[in-house]
Structure formats: structure tokens, C-alpha cells
PDB file of N, CA, C and O in Angstrom, chain B, residues numbered from 101:
ATOM      1  N   MET B 101     106.098  78.644  88.243  1.00  0.00           N
ATOM      2  CA  MET B 101     107.064  77.597  88.005  1.00  0.00           C
ATOM      3  C   MET B 101     108.368  78.165  87.454  1.00  0.00           C
ATOM      4  O   MET B 101     109.445  77.632  87.722  1.00  0.00           O
ATOM      5  N   LYS B 102     108.269  79.247  86.685  1.00  0.00           N
ATOM      6  CA  LYS B 102     109.457  79.885  86.129  1.00  0.00           C
ATOM      7  C   LYS B 102     110.421  80.296  87.235  1.00  0.00           C
ATOM      8  O   LYS B 102     111.636  80.201  87.067  1.00  0.00           O
ATOM      9  N   SER B 103     109.885  80.754  88.366  1.00  0.00           N
ATOM     10  CA  SER B 103     110.717  81.178  89.485  1.00  0.00           C
ATOM     11  C   SER B 103     111.521  80.020  90.052  1.00  0.00           C
ATOM     12  O   SER B 103     112.680  80.192  90.430  1.00  0.00           O
ATOM     13  N   LEU B 104     110.914  78.844  90.113  1.00  0.00           N
ATOM     14  CA  LEU B 104     111.625  77.685  90.634  1.00  0.00           C
ATOM     15  C   LEU B 104     112.741  77.255  89.691  1.00  0.00           C
ATOM     16  O   LEU B 104     113.806  76.834  90.142  1.00  0.00           O
ATOM     17  N   VAL B 105     112.509  77.355  88.398  1.00  0.00           N
ATOM     18  CA  VAL B 105     113.547  77.033  87.417  1.00  0.00           C
ATOM     19  C   VAL B 105     114.701  78.020  87.563  1.00  0.00           C
ATOM     20  O   VAL B 105     115.865  77.619  87.535  1.00  0.00           O
ATOM     21  N   ASP B 106     114.389  79.304  87.717  1.00  0.00           N
ATOM     22  CA  ASP B 106     115.428  80.311  87.935  1.00  0.00           C
ATOM     23  C   ASP B 106     116.213  80.021  89.208  1.00  0.00           C
ATOM     24  O   ASP B 106     117.438  80.145  89.228  1.00  0.00           O
ATOM     25  N   TRP B 107     115.510  79.635  90.267  1.00  0.00           N
ATOM     26  CA  TRP B 107     116.175  79.338  91.533  1.00  0.00           C
ATOM     27  C   TRP B 107     117.139  78.168  91.368  1.00  0.00           C
ATOM     28  O   TRP B 107     118.245  78.179  91.909  1.00  0.00           O
ATOM     29  N   LYS B 108     116.702  77.149  90.606  1.00  0.00           N
ATOM     30  CA  LYS B 108     117.549  75.989  90.354  1.00  0.00           C
ATOM     31  C   LYS B 108     118.811  76.403  89.608  1.00  0.00           C
ATOM     32  O   LYS B 108     119.900  75.914  89.911  1.00  0.00           O
ATOM     33  N   ARG B 109     118.674  77.291  88.643  1.00  0.00           N
ATOM     34  CA  ARG B 109     119.811  77.732  87.833  1.00  0.00           C
ATOM     35  C   ARG B 109     120.724  78.719  88.551  1.00  0.00           C
ATOM     36  O   ARG B 109     121.947  78.624  88.446  1.00  0.00           O
ATOM     37  N   HIS B 110     120.138  79.659  89.276  1.00  0.00           N
ATOM     38  CA  HIS B 110     120.897  80.782  89.831  1.00  0.00           C
ATOM     39  C   HIS B 110     121.180  80.687  91.323  1.00  0.00           C
ATOM     40  O   HIS B 110     122.022  81.427  91.833  1.00  0.00           O
ATOM     41  N   GLY B 111     120.492  79.788  92.042  1.00  0.00           N
ATOM     42  CA  GLY B 111     120.695  79.701  93.481  1.00  0.00           C
ATOM     43  C   GLY B 111     120.353  81.024  94.154  1.00  0.00           C
ATOM     44  O   GLY B 111     119.340  81.641  93.824  1.00  0.00           O
ATOM     45  N   ILE B 112     121.178  81.461  95.083  1.00  0.00           N
ATOM     46  CA  ILE B 112     120.917  82.702  95.819  1.00  0.00           C
ATOM     47  C   ILE B 112     120.884  83.917  94.896  1.00  0.00           C
ATOM     48  O   ILE B 112     120.255  84.922  95.224  1.00  0.00           O
ATOM     49  N   ASP B 113     121.551  83.837  93.751  1.00  0.00           N
ATOM     50  CA  ASP B 113     121.564  84.960  92.812  1.00  0.00           C
ATOM     51  C   ASP B 113     120.215  85.188  92.131  1.00  0.00           C
ATOM     52  O   ASP B 113     120.048  86.159  91.393  1.00  0.00           O
ATOM     53  N   VAL B 114     119.250  84.294  92.378  1.00  0.00           N
ATOM     54  CA  VAL B 114     117.918  84.483  91.807  1.00  0.00           C
ATOM     55  C   VAL B 114     117.282  85.787  92.296  1.00  0.00           C
ATOM     56  O   VAL B 114     116.368  86.309  91.657  1.00  0.00           O
ATOM     57  N   TRP B 115     117.765  86.316  93.432  1.00  0.00           N
ATOM     58  CA  TRP B 115     117.240  87.586  93.934  1.00  0.00           C
ATOM     59  C   TRP B 115     117.487  88.716  92.948  1.00  0.00           C
ATOM     60  O   TRP B 115     116.713  89.672  92.899  1.00  0.00           O
ATOM     61  N   THR B 116     118.563  88.620  92.154  1.00  0.00           N
ATOM     62  CA  THR B 116     118.887  89.710  91.220  1.00  0.00           C
ATOM     63  C   THR B 116     119.025  89.237  89.783  1.00  0.00           C
ATOM     64  O   THR B 116     119.074  90.069  88.877  1.00  0.00           O
ATOM     65  N   ASP B 117     119.089  87.943  89.541  1.00  0.00           N
ATOM     66  CA  ASP B 117     119.265  87.392  88.194  1.00  0.00           C
ATOM     67  C   ASP B 117     118.044  86.590  87.782  1.00  0.00           C
ATOM     68  O   ASP B 117     117.129  86.381  88.579  1.00  0.00           O
ATOM     69  N   GLY B 118     118.035  86.147  86.549  1.00  0.00           N
ATOM     70  CA  GLY B 118     116.957  85.288  86.070  1.00  0.00           C
ATOM     71  C   GLY B 118     115.886  86.067  85.333  1.00  0.00           C
ATOM     72  O   GLY B 118     115.951  87.291  85.214  1.00  0.00           O
ATOM     73  N   ALA B 119     114.906  85.339  84.844  1.00  0.00           N
ATOM     74  CA  ALA B 119     113.823  85.940  84.062  1.00  0.00           C
ATOM     75  C   ALA B 119     112.993  86.918  84.887  1.00  0.00           C
ATOM     76  O   ALA B 119     112.593  87.972  84.391  1.00  0.00           O
ATOM     77  N   GLU B 120     112.735  86.570  86.138  1.00  0.00           N
ATOM     78  CA  GLU B 120     111.958  87.426  87.040  1.00  0.00           C
ATOM     79  C   GLU B 120     112.677  87.512  88.382  1.00  0.00           C
ATOM     80  O   GLU B 120     112.371  86.739  89.290  1.00  0.00           O
ATOM     81  N   PRO B 121     113.635  88.445  88.528  1.00  0.00           N
ATOM     82  CA  PRO B 121     114.373  88.547  89.796  1.00  0.00           C
ATOM     83  C   PRO B 121     113.418  88.692  90.984  1.00  0.00           C
ATOM     84  O   PRO B 121     112.466  89.471  90.937  1.00  0.00           O
ATOM     85  N   TRP B 122     113.685  87.939  92.036  1.00  0.00           N
ATOM     86  CA  TRP B 122     112.797  87.910  93.196  1.00  0.00           C
ATOM     87  C   TRP B 122     112.722  89.237  93.920  1.00  0.00           C
ATOM     88  O   TRP B 122     111.715  89.521  94.569  1.00  0.00           O
ATOM     89  N   ILE B 123     113.752  90.056  93.829  1.00  0.00           N
ATOM     90  CA  ILE B 123     113.771  91.324  94.559  1.00  0.00           C
ATOM     91  C   ILE B 123     112.571  92.196  94.170  1.00  0.00           C
ATOM     92  O   ILE B 123     112.132  93.030  94.962  1.00  0.00           O
ATOM     93  N   TYR B 124     112.040  92.007  92.958  1.00  0.00           N
ATOM     94  CA  TYR B 124     110.919  92.815  92.487  1.00  0.00           C
ATOM     95  C   TYR B 124     109.557  92.257  92.888  1.00  0.00           C
ATOM     96  O   TYR B 124     108.543  92.924  92.681  1.00  0.00           O
ATOM     97  N   PHE B 125     109.507  91.047  93.460  1.00  0.00           N
ATOM     98  CA  PHE B 125     108.236  90.483  93.901  1.00  0.00           C
ATOM     99  C   PHE B 125     107.577  91.367  94.953  1.00  0.00           C
ATOM    100  O   PHE B 125     106.352  91.486  94.990  1.00  0.00           O
ATOM    101  N   PHE B 126     108.380  91.981  95.799  1.00  0.00           N
ATOM    102  CA  PHE B 126     107.830  92.835  96.849  1.00  0.00           C
ATOM    103  C   PHE B 126     107.138  94.061  96.255  1.00  0.00           C
ATOM    104  O   PHE B 126     106.106  94.505  96.759  1.00  0.00           O
ATOM    105  N   GLU B 127     107.712  94.605  95.182  1.00  0.00           N
ATOM    106  CA  GLU B 127     107.085  95.740  94.504  1.00  0.00           C
ATOM    107  C   GLU B 127     105.773  95.308  93.862  1.00  0.00           C
ATOM    108  O   GLU B 127     104.774  96.024  93.934  1.00  0.00           O
ATOM    109  N   ARG B 128     105.778  94.142  93.239  1.00  0.00           N
ATOM    110  CA  ARG B 128     104.563  93.639  92.589  1.00  0.00           C
ATOM    111  C   ARG B 128     103.462  93.390  93.626  1.00  0.00           C
ATOM    112  O   ARG B 128     102.304  93.733  93.388  1.00  0.00           O
ATOM    113  N   LEU B 129     103.804  92.808  94.750  1.00  0.00           N
ATOM    114  CA  LEU B 129     102.819  92.599  95.813  1.00  0.00           C
ATOM    115  C   LEU B 129     102.275  93.927  96.324  1.00  0.00           C
ATOM    116  O   LEU B 129     101.090  94.038  96.637  1.00  0.00           O
ATOM    117  N   GLY B 130     103.135  94.929  96.409  1.00  0.00           N
ATOM    118  CA  GLY B 130     102.689  96.260  96.812  1.00  0.00           C
ATOM    119  C   GLY B 130     101.697  96.838  95.829  1.00  0.00           C
ATOM    120  O   GLY B 130     100.682  97.410  96.226  1.00  0.00           O
ATOM    121  N   GLU B 131     101.989  96.691  94.533  1.00  0.00           N
ATOM    122  CA  GLU B 131     101.067  97.175  93.500  1.00  0.00           C
ATOM    123  C   GLU B 131      99.707  96.505  93.624  1.00  0.00           C
ATOM    124  O   GLU B 131      98.670  97.157  93.513  1.00  0.00           O
ATOM    125  N   LEU B 132      99.722  95.196  93.855  1.00  0.00           N
ATOM    126  CA  LEU B 132      98.468  94.450  93.961  1.00  0.00           C
ATOM    127  C   LEU B 132      97.690  94.789  95.230  1.00  0.00           C
ATOM    128  O   LEU B 132      96.465  94.668  95.257  1.00  0.00           O
ATOM    129  N   SER B 133      98.392  95.211  96.280  1.00  0.00           N
ATOM    130  CA  SER B 133      97.764  95.509  97.567  1.00  0.00           C
ATOM    131  C   SER B 133      97.408  96.982  97.759  1.00  0.00           C
ATOM    132  O   SER B 133      96.674  97.318  98.688  1.00  0.00           O
ATOM    133  N   ALA B 134      97.904  97.847  96.918  1.00  0.00           N
ATOM    134  CA  ALA B 134      97.747  99.296  97.099  1.00  0.00           C
ATOM    135  C   ALA B 134      96.287  99.721  97.240  1.00  0.00           C
ATOM    136  O   ALA B 134      95.963 100.569  98.072  1.00  0.00           O
ATOM    137  N   GLN B 135      95.427  99.148  96.450  1.00  0.00           N
ATOM    138  CA  GLN B 135      94.017  99.540  96.484  1.00  0.00           C
ATOM    139  C   GLN B 135      93.397  99.274  97.855  1.00  0.00           C
ATOM    140  O   GLN B 135      92.478  99.982  98.268  1.00  0.00           O
ATOM    141  N   LEU B 136      93.891  98.267  98.555  1.00  0.00           N
ATOM    142  CA  LEU B 136      93.355  97.946  99.878  1.00  0.00           C
ATOM    143  C   LEU B 136      93.547  99.080 100.881  1.00  0.00           C
ATOM    144  O   LEU B 136      92.760  99.227 101.816  1.00  0.00           O
ATOM    145  N   VAL B 137      94.590  99.876 100.685  1.00  0.00           N
ATOM    146  CA  VAL B 137      94.872 100.973 101.610  1.00  0.00           C
ATOM    147  C   VAL B 137      94.650 102.343 100.971  1.00  0.00           C
ATOM    148  O   VAL B 137      95.035 103.368 101.536  1.00  0.00           O
ATOM    149  N   GLY B 138      94.029 102.355  99.794  1.00  0.00           N
ATOM    150  CA  GLY B 138      93.710 103.607  99.133  1.00  0.00           C
ATOM    151  C   GLY B 138      94.923 104.346  98.596  1.00  0.00           C
ATOM    152  O   GLY B 138      94.964 105.576  98.623  1.00  0.00           O
ATOM    153  N   ALA B 139      95.909 103.610  98.111  1.00  0.00           N
ATOM    154  CA  ALA B 139      97.133 104.223  97.600  1.00  0.00           C
ATOM    155  C   ALA B 139      97.341 103.836  96.149  1.00  0.00           C
ATOM    156  O   ALA B 139      96.705 102.916  95.635  1.00  0.00           O
ATOM    157  N   ALA B 140      98.240 104.551  95.500  1.00  0.00           N
ATOM    158  CA  ALA B 140      98.628 104.208  94.134  1.00  0.00           C
ATOM    159  C   ALA B 140      99.583 103.016  94.178  1.00  0.00           C
ATOM    160  O   ALA B 140     100.233 102.778  95.195  1.00  0.00           O
ATOM    161  N   GLY B 141      99.667 102.281  93.095  1.00  0.00           N
ATOM    162  CA  GLY B 141     100.499 101.090  93.033  1.00  0.00           C
ATOM    163  C   GLY B 141     101.962 101.331  93.325  1.00  0.00           C
ATOM    164  O   GLY B 141     102.645 100.446  93.840  1.00  0.00           O
ATOM    165  N   ASP B 142     102.458 102.523  93.002  1.00  0.00           N
ATOM    166  CA  ASP B 142     103.885 102.809  93.232  1.00  0.00           C
ATOM    167  C   ASP B 142     104.143 103.416  94.607  1.00  0.00           C
ATOM    168  O   ASP B 142     105.259 103.850  94.892  1.00  0.00           O
ATOM    169  N   GLU B 143     103.125 103.450  95.461  1.00  0.00           N
ATOM    170  CA  GLU B 143     103.275 104.009  96.803  1.00  0.00           C
ATOM    171  C   GLU B 143     103.318 102.946  97.903  1.00  0.00           C
ATOM    172  O   GLU B 143     103.486 103.273  99.078  1.00  0.00           O
ATOM    173  N   VAL B 144     103.169 101.691  97.526  1.00  0.00           N
ATOM    174  CA  VAL B 144     103.118 100.613  98.514  1.00  0.00           C
ATOM    175  C   VAL B 144     104.148  99.553  98.162  1.00  0.00           C
ATOM    176  O   VAL B 144     104.359  99.238  96.990  1.00  0.00           O
ATOM    177  N   ILE B 145     104.781  99.013  99.181  1.00  0.00           N
ATOM    178  CA  ILE B 145     105.709  97.897  98.989  1.00  0.00           C
ATOM    179  C   ILE B 145     105.496  96.893 100.102  1.00  0.00           C
ATOM    180  O   ILE B 145     105.237  97.270 101.245  1.00  0.00           O
ATOM    181  N   MET B 146     105.601  95.639  99.779  1.00  0.00           N
ATOM    182  CA  MET B 146     105.530  94.577 100.771  1.00  0.00           C
ATOM    183  C   MET B 146     106.943  94.041 100.926  1.00  0.00           C
ATOM    184  O   MET B 146     107.620  93.776  99.933  1.00  0.00           O
ATOM    185  N   ALA B 147     107.382  93.885 102.135  1.00  0.00           N
ATOM    186  CA  ALA B 147     108.712  93.323 102.355  1.00  0.00           C
ATOM    187  C   ALA B 147     108.762  92.639 103.708  1.00  0.00           C
ATOM    188  O   ALA B 147     108.175  93.107 104.684  1.00  0.00           O
ATOM    189  N   VAL B 148     109.463  91.540 103.748  1.00  0.00           N
ATOM    190  CA  VAL B 148     109.591  90.803 104.991  1.00  0.00           C
ATOM    191  C   VAL B 148     111.048  90.507 105.345  1.00  0.00           C
ATOM    192  O   VAL B 148     111.332  89.981 106.422  1.00  0.00           O
ATOM    193  N   LEU B 149     111.950  90.834 104.464  1.00  0.00           N
ATOM    194  CA  LEU B 149     113.364  90.561 104.685  1.00  0.00           C
ATOM    195  C   LEU B 149     114.132  91.854 104.898  1.00  0.00           C
ATOM    196  O   LEU B 149     113.876  92.842 104.209  1.00  0.00           O
ATOM    197  N   THR B 150     115.043  91.866 105.812  1.00  0.00           N
ATOM    198  CA  THR B 150     115.830  93.070 106.088  1.00  0.00           C
ATOM    199  C   THR B 150     116.522  93.562 104.831  1.00  0.00           C
ATOM    200  O   THR B 150     116.525  94.762 104.553  1.00  0.00           O
ATOM    201  N   THR B 151     117.106  92.656 104.071  1.00  0.00           N
ATOM    202  CA  THR B 151     117.801  93.049 102.846  1.00  0.00           C
ATOM    203  C   THR B 151     116.844  93.732 101.870  1.00  0.00           C
ATOM    204  O   THR B 151     117.187  94.751 101.270  1.00  0.00           O
ATOM    205  N   ALA B 152     115.650  93.174 101.713  1.00  0.00           N
ATOM    206  CA  ALA B 152     114.671  93.768 100.804  1.00  0.00           C
ATOM    207  C   ALA B 152     114.230  95.134 101.315  1.00  0.00           C
ATOM    208  O   ALA B 152     114.082  96.073 100.532  1.00  0.00           O
ATOM    209  N   ASN B 153     114.019  95.251 102.631  1.00  0.00           N
ATOM    210  CA  ASN B 153     113.641  96.539 103.206  1.00  0.00           C
ATOM    211  C   ASN B 153     114.718  97.585 102.952  1.00  0.00           C
ATOM    212  O   ASN B 153     114.407  98.711 102.562  1.00  0.00           O
ATOM    213  N   LEU B 154     115.971  97.227 103.167  1.00  0.00           N
ATOM    214  CA  LEU B 154     117.068  98.175 102.947  1.00  0.00           C
ATOM    215  C   LEU B 154     117.183  98.558 101.477  1.00  0.00           C
ATOM    216  O   LEU B 154     117.448  99.716 101.154  1.00  0.00           O
ATOM    217  N   HIS B 155     116.986  97.590 100.586  1.00  0.00           N
ATOM    218  CA  HIS B 155     117.017  97.880  99.150  1.00  0.00           C
ATOM    219  C   HIS B 155     115.941  98.906  98.788  1.00  0.00           C
ATOM    220  O   HIS B 155     116.213  99.877  98.083  1.00  0.00           O
ATOM    221  N   GLN B 156     114.739  98.687  99.267  1.00  0.00           N
ATOM    222  CA  GLN B 156     113.648  99.600  98.938  1.00  0.00           C
ATOM    223  C   GLN B 156     113.848 100.963  99.582  1.00  0.00           C
ATOM    224  O   GLN B 156     113.504 101.984  98.987  1.00  0.00           O
ATOM    225  N   LEU B 157     114.389 100.992 100.770  1.00  0.00           N
ATOM    226  CA  LEU B 157     114.672 102.260 101.434  1.00  0.00           C
ATOM    227  C   LEU B 157     115.681 103.060 100.621  1.00  0.00           C
ATOM    228  O   LEU B 157     115.492 104.255 100.394  1.00  0.00           O
ATOM    229  N   ALA B 158     116.743 102.410 100.185  1.00  0.00           N
ATOM    230  CA  ALA B 158     117.754 103.090  99.376  1.00  0.00           C
ATOM    231  C   ALA B 158     117.155 103.562  98.051  1.00  0.00           C
ATOM    232  O   ALA B 158     117.440 104.673  97.605  1.00  0.00           O
ATOM    233  N   ALA B 159     116.334 102.733  97.426  1.00  0.00           N
ATOM    234  CA  ALA B 159     115.702 103.123  96.164  1.00  0.00           C
ATOM    235  C   ALA B 159     114.822 104.354  96.355  1.00  0.00           C
ATOM    236  O   ALA B 159     114.750 105.212  95.475  1.00  0.00           O
ATOM    237  N   THR B 160     114.162 104.439  97.489  1.00  0.00           N
ATOM    238  CA  THR B 160     113.319 105.601  97.771  1.00  0.00           C
ATOM    239  C   THR B 160     114.154 106.864  97.874  1.00  0.00           C
ATOM    240  O   THR B 160     113.761 107.915  97.369  1.00  0.00           O
ATOM    241  N   PHE B 161     115.303 106.766  98.525  1.00  0.00           N
ATOM    242  CA  PHE B 161     116.171 107.941  98.642  1.00  0.00           C
ATOM    243  C   PHE B 161     116.566 108.490  97.278  1.00  0.00           C
ATOM    244  O   PHE B 161     116.643 109.705  97.098  1.00  0.00           O
ATOM    245  N   PHE B 162     116.813 107.622  96.335  1.00  0.00           N
ATOM    246  CA  PHE B 162     117.284 108.049  95.027  1.00  0.00           C
ATOM    247  C   PHE B 162     116.156 108.502  94.115  1.00  0.00           C
ATOM    248  O   PHE B 162     116.427 108.984  93.015  1.00  0.00           O
ATOM    249  N   GLU B 163     114.909 108.368  94.526  1.00  0.00           N
ATOM    250  CA  GLU B 163     113.776 108.782  93.706  1.00  0.00           C
ATOM    251  C   GLU B 163     112.963 109.895  94.378  1.00  0.00           C
ATOM    252  O   GLU B 163     111.765 110.030  94.132  1.00  0.00           O
ATOM    253  N   LEU B 164     113.611 110.671  95.206  1.00  0.00           N
ATOM    254  CA  LEU B 164     112.900 111.760  95.881  1.00  0.00           C
ATOM    255  C   LEU B 164     112.377 112.763  94.863  1.00  0.00           C
ATOM    256  O   LEU B 164     113.034 113.063  93.866  1.00  0.00           O
ATOM    257  N   ARG B 165     111.183 113.272  95.134  1.00  0.00           N
ATOM    258  CA  ARG B 165     110.554 114.294  94.282  1.00  0.00           C
ATOM    259  C   ARG B 165     109.941 115.352  95.179  1.00  0.00           C
ATOM    260  O   ARG B 165     109.757 115.138  96.377  1.00  0.00           O
ATOM    261  N   ALA B 166     109.627 116.494  94.588  1.00  0.00           N
ATOM    262  CA  ALA B 166     108.974 117.561  95.348  1.00  0.00           C
ATOM    263  C   ALA B 166     107.684 116.993  95.960  1.00  0.00           C
ATOM    264  O   ALA B 166     106.906 116.328  95.277  1.00  0.00           O
ATOM    265  N   GLY B 167     107.472 117.261  97.237  1.00  0.00           N
ATOM    266  CA  GLY B 167     106.280 116.776  97.904  1.00  0.00           C
ATOM    267  C   GLY B 167     106.422 115.361  98.458  1.00  0.00           C
ATOM    268  O   GLY B 167     105.563 114.904  99.212  1.00  0.00           O
ATOM    269  N   ARG B 168     107.465 114.684  98.104  1.00  0.00           N
ATOM    270  CA  ARG B 168     107.738 113.325  98.627  1.00  0.00           C
ATOM    271  C   ARG B 168     109.137 113.338  99.219  1.00  0.00           C
ATOM    272  O   ARG B 168     110.087 112.871  98.590  1.00  0.00           O
ATOM    273  N   ASN B 169     109.265 113.866 100.414  1.00  0.00           N
ATOM    274  CA  ASN B 169     110.598 114.036 100.999  1.00  0.00           C
ATOM    275  C   ASN B 169     110.729 113.359 102.354  1.00  0.00           C
ATOM    276  O   ASN B 169     111.622 113.699 103.130  1.00  0.00           O
ATOM    277  N   LYS B 170     109.851 112.406 102.649  1.00  0.00           N
ATOM    278  CA  LYS B 170     109.925 111.688 103.918  1.00  0.00           C
ATOM    279  C   LYS B 170     109.753 110.187 103.662  1.00  0.00           C
ATOM    280  O   LYS B 170     109.094 109.774 102.708  1.00  0.00           O
ATOM    281  N   ILE B 171     110.348 109.405 104.517  1.00  0.00           N
ATOM    282  CA  ILE B 171     110.223 107.957 104.437  1.00  0.00           C
ATOM    283  C   ILE B 171     109.611 107.469 105.741  1.00  0.00           C
ATOM    284  O   ILE B 171     110.088 107.815 106.822  1.00  0.00           O
ATOM    285  N   LEU B 172     108.574 106.680 105.647  1.00  0.00           N
ATOM    286  CA  LEU B 172     107.906 106.112 106.810  1.00  0.00           C
ATOM    287  C   LEU B 172     108.298 104.655 106.909  1.00  0.00           C
ATOM    288  O   LEU B 172     108.084 103.896 105.964  1.00  0.00           O
ATOM    289  N   ALA B 173     108.858 104.252 108.012  1.00  0.00           N
ATOM    290  CA  ALA B 173     109.235 102.855 108.212  1.00  0.00           C
ATOM    291  C   ALA B 173     108.637 102.376 109.522  1.00  0.00           C
ATOM    292  O   ALA B 173     108.613 103.106 110.513  1.00  0.00           O
ATOM    293  N   GLU B 174     108.163 101.165 109.516  1.00  0.00           N
ATOM    294  CA  GLU B 174     107.558 100.599 110.708  1.00  0.00           C
ATOM    295  C   GLU B 174     108.360  99.403 111.156  1.00  0.00           C
ATOM    296  O   GLU B 174     108.018  98.770 112.156  1.00  0.00           O
TER     297      GLU B 174
END
């Protein structure tokens, strides 16, 4: 219900503003789903919107580490 209150207050800006910005819901869903595919919570993301996909892709580029130098997109 908190999300709906934020949406009422912030409109489209709810994606980045409010108590629980919606942009992070995809990361949370990935964490909850990771075990289903045998991965760690920070290795999976769920996304259905082009904007969210691009955001996560860019975030991945900025968090590159040794041994993690490729991005898989479907």
C-alpha cells in the first residue's frame, strides 16, 4: 500500500522518489528469484521495461570486477 501512496504523491517520479523507489523492485525480485536458478541474490535481476533494463545494464558497467567482465542480455 505504501507504493500506491508514493505513486499518488510523486506520479511518474515514483520510479526514483518516495519511500521505496520502484526502480529497485526489479532488483528485489531478482534477489527473491535467484535461488530458482542457482545464483546469488546480487546476480539476478528481473526487468520488463526498456528503461529498467538500460538502467541495470549501465549499473553493471560501473560495477565491473575481476572475473565479472561480461554482460549477458536476452
